[in-house]
Backbone bond lengths (Angstrom), bond angles and torsions (degrees), N, CA, C in turn:
res aa  C-N    CA-C-N  psi(-1)  N-CA   C-N-CA  omega(-1)  CA-C   N-CA-C  phi
1 M - - - 1.443 - - 1.520 110.40 -
2 A 1.315 114.92 154.86 1.461 121.16 178.91 1.522 110.08 -94.13
3 S 1.300 115.73 160.92 1.466 121.55 176.88 1.514 109.56 -99.57
4 L 1.336 115.83 154.34 1.452 122.06 -179.67 1.521 108.20 -138.64
5 T 1.323 116.64 133.20 1.455 121.78 176.63 1.526 107.89 -109.61
6 L 1.321 115.82 128.68 1.467 121.28 -179.12 1.517 110.42 -119.37
7 T 1.309 115.60 147.52 1.453 121.87 171.00 1.530 106.35 -119.02
8 I 1.347 115.79 112.29 1.460 119.99 -178.15 1.520 109.89 -136.24
9 D 1.293 115.63 165.22 1.457 123.03 178.82 1.527 109.81 -62.73
10 A 1.318 117.34 142.06 1.464 122.16 -177.50 1.526 111.67 -61.19
11 E 1.322 117.17 -37.33 1.474 120.07 179.49 1.527 111.16 -66.29
12 I 1.317 116.55 -38.61 1.462 120.43 177.72 1.524 109.64 -65.76
13 L 1.321 117.04 -40.68 1.458 121.18 178.56 1.525 110.75 -60.21
14 E 1.312 117.10 -46.60 1.468 120.80 -179.99 1.529 111.18 -63.47
15 A 1.321 116.34 -41.78 1.469 119.58 178.50 1.528 110.92 -64.57
16 A 1.326 116.85 -38.38 1.464 121.07 178.88 1.524 110.57 -67.57
17 K 1.319 117.23 -39.59 1.469 120.53 177.29 1.525 110.57 -61.72
18 L 1.330 116.65 -42.84 1.462 120.45 178.38 1.528 111.17 -63.80
19 E 1.322 116.55 -39.62 1.466 120.27 178.76 1.521 110.57 -66.27
20 A 1.309 117.83 -41.49 1.460 121.28 177.33 1.527 110.50 -61.90
21 E 1.313 116.32 -42.47 1.466 120.78 178.33 1.539 110.42 -63.69
22 R 1.312 116.31 -41.99 1.467 120.80 178.77 1.523 111.39 -60.88
23 R 1.325 115.99 -35.30 1.467 121.17 -179.37 1.529 112.48 -87.61
24 H 1.312 117.19 1.67 1.472 122.51 -179.39 1.534 111.15 58.18
25 T 1.320 115.59 48.59 1.460 121.57 178.43 1.523 108.52 -142.42
26 T 1.304 116.34 179.79 1.461 120.37 178.57 1.531 109.04 -95.58
27 L 1.314 114.51 161.04 1.459 119.69 176.84 1.524 109.95 -64.15
28 D 1.327 117.23 -39.10 1.471 120.86 177.27 1.527 110.88 -58.76
29 Q 1.338 116.33 -45.40 1.459 120.29 -179.25 1.528 110.47 -66.12
30 L 1.306 117.78 -39.05 1.459 121.71 178.72 1.526 111.28 -61.92
31 V 1.327 116.61 -44.18 1.466 120.94 178.22 1.529 110.33 -66.19
32 A 1.334 116.83 -43.52 1.468 120.90 -179.88 1.529 110.56 -60.91
33 E 1.334 117.82 -43.30 1.460 121.40 179.15 1.527 111.09 -65.28
34 S 1.321 116.81 -38.89 1.469 120.32 179.26 1.526 110.99 -64.70
35 L 1.322 116.33 -42.60 1.461 119.86 178.56 1.526 111.29 -67.99
36 A 1.319 116.75 -37.95 1.466 120.35 178.98 1.526 110.97 -64.44
37 A 1.324 116.98 -31.40 1.462 120.98 -179.56 1.529 112.20 -68.64
38 V 1.323 117.65 -28.19 1.474 120.29 -178.65 1.520 113.33 -100.44
39 A 1.324 117.06 -13.97 1.465 120.56 -179.94 1.531 109.57 -82.65
40 P 1.327 117.30 145.10 1.467 119.26 177.55 1.524 110.80 -63.22
41 K 1.321 115.48 141.69 1.465 120.77 179.42 1.520 109.62 -72.74
42 R 1.317 115.92 136.34 1.463 120.86 175.94 1.517 109.03 -79.35
43 V 1.307 116.39 131.91 1.457 121.38 177.60 1.521 108.45 -84.01
44 T 1.330 116.16 124.00 1.461 120.91 -179.03 1.527 110.31 -94.37
45 D 1.308 115.70 167.77 1.467 120.57 176.18 1.529 110.04 -61.62
46 E 1.341 116.41 -35.69 1.467 119.80 178.70 1.521 110.47 -64.68
47 D 1.343 117.22 -39.35 1.463 120.92 177.05 1.522 110.62 -60.94
48 K 1.324 115.88 -43.99 1.466 120.24 -179.56 1.521 111.19 -64.07
49 E 1.335 116.25 -43.77 1.462 120.11 179.35 1.525 111.55 -62.77
50 E 1.328 116.48 -40.19 1.471 120.41 178.54 1.518 110.80 -64.42
51 L 1.310 118.10 -41.77 1.458 121.61 178.23 1.528 110.87 -62.31
52 I 1.315 117.20 -44.75 1.467 120.77 178.73 1.523 110.26 -62.43
53 R 1.334 117.07 -41.53 1.461 120.78 178.89 1.523 110.80 -61.54
54 L 1.329 116.28 -44.95 1.464 120.01 179.89 1.526 111.74 -65.12
55 M 1.330 116.82 -38.55 1.465 120.12 179.81 1.526 110.91 -66.24
56 K 1.327 116.90 -36.12 1.462 120.02 178.46 1.525 111.30 -73.11
57 E 1.333 114.93 -34.01 1.457 120.54 -179.19 1.524 111.67 -65.36
58 R 1.310 117.09 -44.07 1.465 122.19 178.94 1.518 108.29 -151.62
59 P 1.310 117.97 97.71 1.469 120.81 -177.44 1.531 111.62 -56.89
60 L 1.313 115.11 150.33 1.466 120.57 178.67 1.519 110.10 -58.33
61 G 1.290 114.99 135.80 1.450 119.56 177.99 1.516 113.78 81.26
62 S 1.322 117.78 5.22 1.461 118.42 -179.69 1.524 108.87 -82.33
63 I 1.304 115.75 110.53 1.455 122.77 174.82 1.514 106.91 -129.80
64 D 1.320 116.13 175.41 1.461 119.68 -175.94 1.515 112.84 -62.48
65 R 1.315 116.36 -32.92 1.469 120.51 -178.85 1.517 108.36 -148.22
66 P 1.303 117.37 156.73 1.473 119.34 176.41 1.532 110.40 -66.82
67 L 1.325 116.57 145.31 1.460 120.76 176.17 1.524 109.85 -71.84
68 T 1.321 115.42 147.72 1.460 119.57 174.97 1.520 108.74 -79.82
69 R 1.303 115.72 165.80 1.463 120.63 178.66 1.524 110.02 -60.05
70 E 1.325 117.47 -40.61 1.460 122.04 -179.50 1.540 111.41 -64.78
71 E 1.340 116.95 -38.67 1.460 120.27 179.16 1.530 111.12 -67.11
72 I 1.299 116.52 -41.06 1.469 120.24 177.96 1.527 109.83 -64.62
73 Y 1.314 117.30 -44.30 1.465 121.37 -179.28 1.526 110.35 -64.52
74 A 1.324 117.56 -40.46 1.460 122.12 -178.26 1.532 111.42 -61.85
75 E 1.315 117.43 -33.53 1.467 121.16 179.35 1.529 111.53 -70.74
76 R 1.320 117.94 -21.60 1.465 121.14 -173.38 1.526 114.13 -105.73
77 T 1.304 117.14 5.94 1.461 119.66 -179.47 1.513 110.37 -112.65
78 W 1.318 115.45 155.09 1.450 121.54 177.00 1.523 108.26 -75.95
79 P 1.318 116.48 148.93 1.471 117.44 175.14 1.517 110.12 -62.58
80 R 1.289 116.84 135.24 1.462 122.97 178.73 1.527 108.89 -105.44
81 S 1.315 116.27 143.21 1.464 118.67 177.39 1.506 110.84 -120.99
């Protein structure tokens, strides 16, 4: 793991420490989880393999019959009263 140095307000630091304590975790872990929540997820080889497996299992758009034009349009319009 990499290290990170932050400069923050002392009151925010104290509030964050209290929140970490309330959650029974460390301040480092709390910050790491917060950053992980906003960072884009890395796609792994396992993710790619699972997607390919699912696509082969049931291709996108595979239904018993093709939708009619009216059915497609009905899905894209707001309900009218």
